[in-house]
C-alpha positions, -999 to 999 in steps of 0.1 A, spaced: 0 0 0 14 34 -10 20 58 19 12 94 10 36 119 27 46 155 21 81 143 12 68 120 -15 44 146 -29 72 171 -32 94 145 -50 65 137 -73 60 173 -82 97 178 -88 97 148 -112 68 163 -131 87 196 -135 117 177 -147 96 160 -174 80 192 -185 45 182 -176 33 216 -168 20 249 -182 32 283 -172 7 304 -154 7 342 -157 10 362 -124 -5 396 -127 17 426 -120 12 445 -87 -2 475 -106 -30 454 -122 -37 437 -89 -40 471 -71 -63 484 -100 -85 453 -97 -87 457 -59 -98 494 -65 -125 483 -89 -137 456 -66 -139 480 -37 -158 506 -58 -183 480 -70 -188 467 -34 -196 503 -21 -220 509 -50 -238 476 -43 -242 485 -6 -254 520 -15 -281 505 -38 -290 480 -11 -297 508 14 -317 527 -11 -338 497 -19 -343 490 18 -356 525 24 -380 521 -5 -392 488 9 -397 501 44 -418 531 32 -437 509 8 -451 490 38 -468 522 50 -482 530 15 -454 556 8 -441 552 -27 -407 568 -36 -412 566 -74 -386 574 -99 -361 599 -86 -324 607 -93 -297 599 -68 -295 637 -60 -332 640 -54 -335 608 -34 -329 622 1 -352 652 -4 -380 628 -16 -376 606 14 -380 635 38 -411 647 20 -427 613 25 -419 608 62 -425 643 73 -447 645 104 -443 607 113 -419 606 142 -409 569 140 -404 569 102 -384 601 105 -361 584 130 -357 554 107 -352 575 76 -326 597 95 -305 566 103 -307 550 69 -300 583 51 -270 589 72 -257 555 63 -264 561 27 -246 595 27 -214 579 42 -215 551 16 -222 577 -12 -193 598 -1 -168 569 1 -180 555 -32 -175 588 -50 -139 590 -36 -130 556 -52 -149 564 -84 -129 597 -88 -97 578 -81 -105 554 -109 -113 582 -133 -80 600 -124 -60 569 -131 -78 565 -165 -71 601 -175 -33 596 -170 -32 562 -188 -24 563 -225 -37 528 -231 -70 534 -215 -75 566 -234 -68 547 -266 -93 520 -257 -119 546 -251 -118 556 -287 -138 524 -294 -175 532 -295 -193 522 -264 -161 518 -243 -160 542 -214 -134 547 -185 -146 517 -164 -146 493 -193 -112 505 -205 -95 502 -171 -112 468 -163 -100 454 -197 -65 467 -192 -61 453 -157 -75 420 -168 -51 416 -198 -22 430 -178 5 420 -202 -6 420 -239 25 402 -250 14 370 -233 -15 367 -258 -4 355 -293 -35 364 -312 -63 389 -304 -89 362 -311 -76 343 -280 -89 370 -257 -125 359 -263 -116 325 -248 -96 341 -220 -127 359 -208 -152 332 -215 -169 348 -245 -165 318 -269 -191 291 -274 -191 259 -254 -184 227 -274 -194 191 -265 -183 163 -287 -188 126 -279 -193 99 -306 -219 112 -330 -228 142 -308 -214 176 -317 -232 203 -296 -224 240 -296 -239 258 -267 -238 292 -250 -205 309 -240 -182 292 -216 -183 320 -189 -148 310 -180 -120 334 -169 -124 370 -156 -161 376 -149 -155 413 -143 -139 418 -177 -166 398 -194 -194 418 -178 -176 451 -187 -173 441 -224 -210 430 -225 -221 462 -210 -201 481 -236 -218 462 -264 -252 468 -249 -244 506 -247 -232 506 -283 -263 488 -296 -290 505 -275 -278 540 -264 -252 554 -288 -270 570 -317 -238 579 -337 -234 552 -364 -202 533 -369 -189 502 -387 -190 483 -353 -225 493 -346 -236 483 -382 -220 449 -378 -237 443 -344 -271 453 -358 -267 429 -388 -259 401 -363 -290 411 -342 -313 407 -372 -299 373 -380 -294 358 -344 -312 381 -320 -301 409 -297 -286 388 -269 -263 368 -292 -254 400 -310 -243 417 -278 -220 387 -269 -206 387 -304 -201 425 -303 -184 421 -269 -160 396 -284 -153 419 -313 -147 450 -291 -118 432 -275 
């Protein structure tokens, strides 16, 4: 019976390395890791801010008070209008709005920090010349790729971010499904959002937009956005 020990595991790994049975793994640079941490922190604060706003809406709805559609700047004023004259609701709203104000202030600090980095980065500014690509998409993509020299062909980026179709082959079966969704989820989401903006919001016409609209006519809008996200890369 084989006895498993740390010493034998280390010897086995060393033998695998001698035989070349491994593939090199890219370790992201410290700058890209710091940028990713900043983007994650910004996203977390934005998520908590939205959660607090939805919680306030939910609490007031239980008393028949509907906030309705308001901008983020008008939100606090609207809440005070609804709870005016109701002591308990005023106390609850005060606490919730205070927490919201703190989250909003800290979120804006990180958001401005991201924008400041993008303004000083030549690669991000170049990426933003692509229709639909804004500061967040540009910096997310740059930090995800990190070192472009490690990618031999531009078409390989689609597979790196999980934007290529899944494939299943077994015997006579040959099934092509949805995208793999492998790799960097944040970069994949950013590219998809850029494609969505390009198809649905940007009115200025371009070759990229025309191509996406032609795909949408043939395959539907969802597949067109995925294909356009892959092409934006």
